[in-house]
N, C-alpha and C positions, 0 to 999 in steps of 0.2 A: 504493499500499499504506500502511496505517496502523500507526504504531508506538506502542507503549505499554510502559511499564516497570511490571512487576508484581513485587512482592516474593515470593521463594520462600516456599512454605507447606509445612506438614507433609504427611506422606502421608495419602491419604484411603482409609479402608476404605468400601467401597460397601455400604450397609445396604438390601437389598431389603425392601419392605413385605411380609414373609411373613404378616402378620396379614390383609392384604387379599387375598393370593394364597396360601392355605394349601399348595397343590401344591408351591410353591417349598421348603417346609420338611418335605416328606413323607418325606424320609430322616433327619429329625432328631426324635428323640423330645421331646415337650414343647418344641416349637421356639420358642414366644414367650417363655416364661421364659429359655430358654437364650440367646436373642438379647440379652435385657436383661442377663443375667449377663456375656456377653463384651463388651457395649458398656461396661459398668462398669469391667471389666478393662482396657479400651482407652482409658481416659481420656487426654487430652492430644493427641489427634488430631482432624483435622477430618473430619467425615463427609459422606458424598454420598448422597442418597436421591432416587428418582423421585417426582414428584407429578403425577398424571394429571388433566387438565382435559379435558372437562368433568365427570368423575366426582367432582371435589373436593367440591361442594356436597353430594352424596349421602353421601360417604364421609369427611367431614371429621373425624369422631370418631376414625376409625382413624388418620388422619394426625396428629391431635392427640396421640394416644397415642404414636405413633413420635417426634414431636418432643419430647414429654415425657421419653421415655426416653433422649433424646439431650441433655437439659437440661445446660448447662454446657459443651457442646461447640459449636464453630462447625459450621455445616451448609451444604454446597453443595447447591442443589436442581436436579435435572434436570427441566425442564418437558416432559412427555411427553404424547402422544395416547394413545388406547386402541386399539391395533392389531387386537385380537381382535373389536372391534365396527366398525371402520373409521369411527370418528368423527372428524370434522374440526374444525378451528378455524373460528370464524365467518368467513365470507368466502372460505372455501377450497373450497367445494363444486363450483364450476364452473371450476376452473382457478387461475391465480396468485392470490395473497393480495390481499386489499383493504386499504386504510388503515383500515377499520373493525375488520378482523380483526386487524391488528398492534396497533391501540390497545387491542383487548380483551385480547390476550395480555399486553402491557405492564401494563394495570390489574390483570390477574390476578396478575402477579408483585407488583405493588404491595400487593395484598390480603394476599398471604402475608407480605410484609415487615412489614406492620401487625399482622398475626394473631401472627406468631412474632418479635415485635420483639427485635432484639439477637442473635438466633440464626443468621440467614442471612448467610453470607459471600460467596455467589456464586450465579449461574444458568447453567447450560448449556442452550442454547436448541435444542429438538428433539433427536432421537437418530438418528445415522447417516443423514442426508438423502441421502447418496450411494449408498444401497443400491439395487440395480438387478435383484434377483431377482423371479421371479413371485410368490413368497410375500410380497413386500414391495410389493405393487401400491399400498397406501395412500400410500407416499411419492410415487409418481409421480402419483397423482391430486392431491396437494397442490400440486405445482409445476408441473403442466401440461406437464412436459418428458418424463417417462418413460411413453409410452403404446404401447410396442412389442410388447406381449404379442399382439395381433392381427396383427403384421407390417406395420402401417401406417406407423410412424415409428420410426426408430431412436433410442436414447437420446441426449441432448445433455447431457452433464454440466456443460459450461461454462455453458450457458444456465441449468441448474437451480442452479448454484452462485451465479450472479448474482441469481436470484430469491431464494435463500435468504439471501444478503447483504443484500438490500433489506429482508427481514423483520427480521433482527438489528438493522440499522442504525435502523430505525424504532422498535424496541422499546427500544433502548439508552437514549435520552434519557428516556423514560418512567419506566424503572426507576431511573435515577440520580436523577430528581426526588424519589423516595421515600427513597433512601439512596445517596448518591454513593460511599460506601465499598464497596458491594457490587460484585463483579466479574462481568463477563459474558464467558462462554466461547462461542465461536462454532465450529461445525464438528460436534463429536461424530462424527468421520469414521471409517467403517469402512475398513480397510485393503483396498482392492480396485483393480482397474484403472481405476475411475472416480475414484478419490480425488484424484489430482494435477490432472487437468482441472477437477474440481469446485472444488478449492481455488483454482485459477487464476481461475475465474469468480467467486470470493469477494473478489477484489482490491478493496481500499479499504473492506472491511467495518468498521463502527464496533463495535469490540469491545476487550476488555482482553487476550484470549488466544485462540488457536486450540486446539481440543482434538481428540485423535485417540485411537482405540481399538485399540492393538496387541496382538493375541492371538497366542500362539505355539503351534505343536505341539511335541511332545516332541523332534523331530529338528531343530527350527529353530535356526540359528546365532544366537547373541545379537548378532553383529556386524551382523545385518541391521537392527538398530534404528539404528545408526549411519548406514547407507545411507538408510533411510527419512527420518530427520530432515534429512539433507543435501539431499534431494529436496524436502522440504517448505519448507526455508528458501529455496529457489530461487523459491518461489511467495509467501511471506509474510515480512514483518519482525516480525510480532507473536510474543510469547512463546508457546511450545508447551507444552501440558500433556497428559500421558497420563492421561486421565480414566477409562479402564477398561483394565486389562491383567492378564494372568495366563497360565500355560501350560495349555492344554487337554489332557485326557488321560483315562487309565483308572483313575486313582486307585491304581495300583501304587506300590510303594516307590520305583521309579525316577521316576514321575511326580511323586510328592511331593517328592523331592529336587530335581528339575529345577524345580518352582515356587520352592523356597527359593533355588536358585541364581540364577534369573532376577531375583528381587527384590533379592537381594544385589547382583547385577550393575548393576541400575538405581540402587541407593543409591550404590554406589561411583562409578559413571559419571555421575551426575546433573549435576553441575556441567560436566563435560566435554561431555555431551550437551546441555546447556542446557535441561533439562526445568524447567519452571515448578512443576509438582507431579506426584505419582504417585498414582493411584488403584488400589488393589488391588480387583479384582472377584473375590470379594465377601467380606464378613464371613462369611456362611453362605449357600450356594446350591448345590444338587446339579447345577445345569447344568454339564456337562462337568467336574464335580468341581472347580469353581473356589472353593468355600468354604474359607476359612482355618481353620475350625473345623467340627467335626462333633459327633455325640453322644458321642464318645470323648474329645474335648478339642482342643487346638490341634495343627494339622499343622506340619510343619517351616517352611512359609512364615510361620505365625503366629509362630513364635519368632524369626524374622529381623525381621518386622514389629514386634514389641513390645519389641525390645531397645533400651533407652534410647540406646545408643550410635549407633543407626541412625536416630534421630529428627532431622529437619532443623531 
């Protein structure tokens, strides 16, 4: 296992590129100006946005606009594929990644560092590579491990985790050559039965922190986070970051209160839990009513988020 010491950072509101995917803002009137308004109101935080490659070349003007709206704020980039089109990284088409594919990924990150000089504070590599549902078949194609849809081979999350770790470890020194201060987050793990064996397969990964996406339902006990982190620490010595989290629900009054209570719990328990950072998903997004703001203003979770006393 690889150990790294990472300085705790501020909370991350996750800014989805709603200019690129308008349906994400379909429940928010005039969503682009509204997003900018709330970004401005939330200065002083680090932001996280996904950037999709290989679409970047085609849509870089959209990403430029998003980065411009975040000017003056550190930004952590989630390097993503394009799942709707099942596009893969170079070298991934026929199974495990190639050295050429890893190099291309690292150089792409370096290109972003140069393009947005001084803005990028970190990269999260891939998104939930331990997903094993039929709808996420593109993950299995990348790693050559999850090919069980036809019943031929059961999933092997330990093997997939090792392949994923080899990708991150190959990309890590390339990115650090461009900017040694940029942090590399490995995992972006979905909480599911495959998570711990996948993390076990990641042992020895060259990264600055391991990231996880703990989402709750309204009836989930907050103490389950303590249990989750204890299990994760048995598999890694790296700092752990919650790079996506929220309470999913129906946007009822109880749901909104539960979201605020969850974030308050994380803030008050962060040091005890040992979380490197907390990313609230998201600033505004109608998916499972996770947006901190909507067309009517800030929800209770935003009031907790934006309170100066709660800033790390």
